[in-house]
C-alpha positions as CSV (number, residue, x, y, z in Angstrom):
1,X,118.1,103.6,114.4
2,X,116.5,100.8,116.3
3,X,113.1,99.1,115.8
4,X,112.0,97.7,119.1
5,X,109.0,95.4,119.5
6,X,107.0,94.3,122.5
7,X,105.1,91.0,122.5
8,X,102.0,89.9,124.3
9,X,101.1,93.3,125.6
10,X,97.3,93.5,125.3
11,X,94.3,92.0,127.1
12,X,90.7,92.0,126.1
13,X,89.6,93.0,129.6
14,X,91.4,95.5,131.8
15,X,90.7,93.4,134.9
16,X,93.3,90.9,133.5
17,X,96.2,93.4,133.6
18,X,97.2,93.2,137.2
19,X,97.8,89.4,137.2
20,X,99.9,89.6,134.0
21,X,102.1,92.5,135.1
22,X,105.1,90.6,136.3
23,X,107.6,93.3,135.5
24,X,109.3,91.2,132.8
25,X,108.5,92.4,129.3
26,X,108.9,90.4,126.0
27,X,111.2,92.6,123.9
28,X,112.7,92.0,120.5
29,X,114.6,94.0,117.9
30,X,113.9,94.3,114.1
31,X,116.3,95.5,111.5
32,X,116.0,98.9,110.0
33,X,115.7,97.3,106.6
34,X,112.3,95.9,107.6
35,X,110.8,99.4,107.3
36,X,108.4,100.3,104.5
37,X,107.1,103.9,104.6
38,X,104.9,106.2,102.6
39,X,102.2,103.5,102.1
40,X,104.2,101.7,99.5
41,X,102.9,98.3,98.5
42,X,104.9,95.3,99.8
43,X,106.1,92.4,97.7
44,X,104.9,89.2,99.5
45,X,108.1,87.8,101.0
46,X,109.3,84.6,99.3
47,X,110.9,83.3,102.5
48,X,107.5,82.4,104.1
49,X,104.3,80.6,103.4
50,X,102.7,81.8,106.6
51,X,102.8,85.6,106.9
52,X,101.1,86.8,110.2
53,X,100.0,90.4,110.7
54,X,99.6,92.4,113.9
55,X,98.5,96.0,113.9
56,X,100.3,98.1,116.4
57,X,100.7,101.7,117.5
58,X,104.3,102.9,117.0
59,X,106.1,105.4,119.3
60,X,108.9,107.4,117.8
61,X,111.6,108.5,120.2
62,X,112.5,112.2,120.1
63,X,115.5,112.6,122.3
64,X,118.4,110.5,123.8
65,X,117.8,108.7,127.1
66,X,119.1,106.0,129.3
67,X,117.6,104.7,132.6
68,X,114.5,106.8,132.0
69,X,112.1,107.2,134.9
70,X,108.4,106.4,134.4
71,X,107.5,110.0,135.3
72,X,109.7,111.3,132.5
73,X,109.2,108.5,129.9
74,X,106.3,110.0,128.0
75,X,108.4,113.2,127.3
76,X,110.7,111.0,125.2
77,X,108.0,110.3,122.6
78,X,107.9,112.8,119.8
79,X,105.3,111.1,117.5
80,X,102.9,108.2,117.4
81,X,102.0,106.3,114.2
82,X,100.7,103.0,113.2
83,X,102.3,99.9,111.7
84,X,102.1,96.2,111.1
85,X,104.5,93.9,112.9
86,X,104.9,91.0,110.5
87,X,106.1,87.5,111.5
88,X,107.0,84.7,109.2
89,X,105.4,82.1,111.4
90,X,106.8,79.1,109.7
91,X,110.3,80.5,109.9
92,X,109.7,81.2,113.6
93,X,108.5,77.7,114.2
94,X,111.6,76.2,112.6
95,X,113.9,78.5,114.7
96,X,112.1,77.6,117.9
97,X,112.6,73.9,117.3
98,X,116.3,74.6,117.7
99,X,115.8,77.1,120.5
100,X,116.9,79.8,118.1
101,X,116.2,83.6,118.0
102,X,113.4,85.5,116.3
103,X,115.7,87.5,114.1
104,X,114.9,85.9,110.7
105,X,111.2,85.5,111.4
106,X,110.8,89.2,112.3
107,X,113.7,90.8,110.4
108,X,113.0,90.2,106.7
109,X,112.6,93.0,104.3
110,X,109.1,94.5,104.4
111,X,108.3,93.2,107.9
112,X,107.6,96.7,109.4
113,X,105.3,98.9,107.3
114,X,104.6,102.2,109.2
115,X,102.9,105.4,108.4
116,X,100.8,108.3,109.8
117,X,103.1,109.7,112.4
118,X,101.6,112.6,114.3
119,X,103.0,114.7,117.1
120,X,102.3,113.2,120.5
121,X,100.7,116.5,121.5
122,X,97.9,115.7,119.1
123,X,96.7,113.0,121.5
124,X,94.8,114.1,124.6
125,X,95.7,110.9,126.5
126,X,98.1,108.4,125.0
127,X,96.7,105.8,127.3
128,X,93.3,106.1,125.6
129,X,93.9,105.8,121.8
130,X,91.7,103.8,119.6
131,X,93.2,102.0,116.6
132,X,92.0,99.3,114.2
133,X,92.9,97.3,111.1
134,X,90.8,96.3,108.0
135,X,91.8,93.7,105.5
136,X,90.0,93.8,102.2
137,X,87.4,96.2,103.8
138,X,86.7,93.9,106.7
139,X,87.7,94.9,110.2
140,X,89.9,92.2,111.7
141,X,91.5,94.0,114.7
142,X,90.3,96.8,117.1
143,X,92.1,98.0,120.1
144,X,92.6,100.8,122.7
145,X,95.8,101.6,124.5
146,X,94.0,101.3,127.9
147,X,94.2,97.6,127.4
148,X,98.0,97.5,127.3
149,X,99.6,95.4,130.0
150,X,102.6,97.8,130.0
151,X,101.8,101.3,128.8
152,X,104.1,103.6,126.8
153,X,105.9,105.0,129.8
154,X,106.5,101.5,131.3
155,X,107.9,100.2,128.0
156,X,110.3,103.1,127.6
157,X,111.5,102.8,131.2
158,X,112.1,99.1,130.9
159,X,113.9,99.2,127.5
160,X,116.1,102.1,128.5
161,X,117.5,100.1,131.4
162,X,119.2,97.9,128.7
163,X,119.8,100.2,125.8
164,X,120.1,103.9,125.1
165,X,117.1,105.2,123.3
166,X,117.9,107.7,120.5
167,X,116.0,110.1,118.3
168,X,114.3,108.2,115.5
169,X,114.1,104.9,117.3
170,X,110.7,103.2,116.8
171,X,108.9,101.1,119.4
172,X,106.1,98.8,118.3
173,X,104.0,98.7,121.4
174,X,101.9,95.5,120.9
175,X,98.8,94.3,119.1
176,X,95.2,93.8,120.4
177,X,94.7,90.5,122.1
178,X,92.5,89.1,119.4
179,X,92.3,89.3,115.6
180,X,95.9,88.8,114.5
181,X,96.0,86.4,111.5
182,X,97.5,85.4,108.2
183,X,97.9,87.5,105.1
184,X,98.0,86.2,101.5
185,X,99.2,87.8,98.3
186,X,96.8,90.4,97.1
187,X,95.5,91.5,100.5
188,X,94.7,95.2,101.0
189,X,95.5,96.4,104.5
190,X,94.2,99.7,106.0
191,X,95.1,100.8,109.6
192,X,93.2,103.5,111.4
193,X,93.9,105.7,114.5
194,X,90.9,107.3,116.1
195,X,89.0,106.5,112.9
196,X,91.5,108.2,110.6
197,X,93.0,106.1,107.8
198,X,96.8,106.3,108.2
199,X,98.3,103.1,106.8
200,X,97.1,101.8,103.4
201,X,99.0,99.3,101.3
202,X,98.7,96.0,99.4
203,X,100.7,92.8,99.4
204,X,101.7,92.3,95.8
């Protein structure tokens, strides 16, 4: 299965969306071995001294599709959950100096904790979902999918032009425009969707 991420996909104000919608989306791939499920605690990765968190809604693909139209795209989502897209910022910075890829900075073990997948039918409107993140009981990120530059359907349509989407593939759909930051060992992370706690783990 594939883990697909989209970067820089949220604004603070919906009035900003039109100007930023250029048609070119920032897409990256994460290794399957980055996944952590079932709210398991994560060993702080020894490869970084600068671990950056981003809370994101995660769409799970339910059927195979290629060159999917926007009108059909939402039907390819089977479930929606929540996750953290981790980046080793110091590793990323070193790679960028040599114009290198993001693979190591985003692809280390533990870089994609996910949980709380619910059938897409549970959501009245996938373009109006509230989600948030607390660290050590303090809210640090809060978002709504109405502030996405590219919505679920547009992401699926764009990605499927390049690669076939298959059942079980996961798409991290972007993080709220503000609030992403650094984690340290011992942090307790809790992510909520529509006020319900779905992701709950510690960095150990």
